[in-house]
C-alpha positions as CSV (number, residue, x, y, z in Angstrom):
1,X,35.8,13.1,-38.8
2,X,34.6,10.3,-36.7
3,X,37.1,8.3,-34.8
4,X,35.6,5.0,-33.4
5,X,32.5,6.1,-31.5
6,X,32.3,9.7,-32.3
7,X,29.5,10.6,-29.9
8,X,31.9,10.0,-27.0
9,X,34.3,12.7,-28.2
10,X,38.0,12.3,-27.2
11,X,37.2,9.8,-24.4
12,X,36.6,6.8,-26.6
13,X,36.2,3.6,-24.5
14,X,36.5,5.5,-21.3
15,X,33.5,7.6,-22.3
16,X,31.5,4.5,-23.1
17,X,32.3,2.9,-19.7
18,X,31.5,6.1,-17.8
19,X,28.2,6.4,-19.7
20,X,27.4,2.8,-18.9
21,X,28.3,3.3,-15.2
22,X,26.1,6.5,-15.1
23,X,23.1,4.7,-16.7
24,X,23.4,1.8,-14.2
25,X,23.6,4.2,-11.3
26,X,20.5,6.0,-12.5
27,X,18.6,2.7,-12.9
28,X,19.7,1.5,-9.4
29,X,18.6,4.9,-8.0
30,X,15.2,4.5,-9.6
31,X,14.8,1.0,-8.3
32,X,15.8,2.1,-4.8
33,X,13.4,5.0,-5.0
34,X,10.5,2.7,-5.9
35,X,11.4,0.3,-3.1
36,X,11.6,3.2,-0.6
37,X,8.2,4.5,-1.8
38,X,6.5,1.1,-1.6
39,X,7.9,0.5,1.9
40,X,6.8,3.9,3.0
41,X,3.3,3.5,1.7
42,X,3.0,0.0,3.3
43,X,4.5,1.2,6.5
44,X,1.9,4.0,6.9
45,X,-0.9,1.6,6.2
46,X,0.2,-1.0,8.7
47,X,0.8,1.5,11.5
48,X,-2.9,1.8,12.2
49,X,-3.8,-1.6,10.7
50,X,-3.4,-5.2,11.7
51,X,0.1,-4.9,12.9
52,X,-0.9,-3.0,16.1
53,X,-3.9,-5.3,16.7
54,X,-1.6,-8.4,17.2
55,X,-1.4,-9.2,20.9
56,X,-4.1,-6.7,22.0
57,X,-7.6,-7.6,23.2
58,X,-10.6,-6.3,21.4
59,X,-11.3,-4.0,24.4
60,X,-7.8,-2.5,24.1
61,X,-8.2,-2.0,20.3
62,X,-11.5,-0.2,20.9
63,X,-10.0,1.9,23.7
64,X,-7.1,2.9,21.4
65,X,-9.4,3.8,18.5
66,X,-11.6,5.9,20.9
67,X,-8.6,7.7,22.3
68,X,-7.4,8.5,18.8
69,X,-10.8,9.9,17.9
70,X,-11.4,7.2,15.2
71,X,-14.8,6.3,16.8
72,X,-17.1,8.4,19.0
73,X,-18.4,7.6,22.5
74,X,-21.6,5.9,21.3
75,X,-19.6,3.6,19.0
76,X,-17.1,2.8,21.7
77,X,-19.9,1.9,24.2
78,X,-21.6,-0.2,21.6
79,X,-18.4,-2.1,20.9
80,X,-17.9,-2.7,24.7
81,X,-21.5,-3.9,25.1
82,X,-21.1,-6.2,22.1
83,X,-18.0,-7.7,23.6
84,X,-19.8,-8.4,26.9
85,X,-22.7,-10.2,25.2
């Protein structure tokens, strides 16, 4: 026999409310996970991107890139000579 909403067993309205709260919690969790993932991806890209360039001279940026191994000695020297001319 089905009493009211049979899929919620003996819990009735309480079961429906708990199910709704659980579904909302899962949806909120998924949204927070997506937000966290997007921020993490964007945070990693801006660490070595334009965010660090702000307030630094071109020479400082070249020196930092050379120190990190992003450019070799010849590229570093070429950048410095280009800045002088």
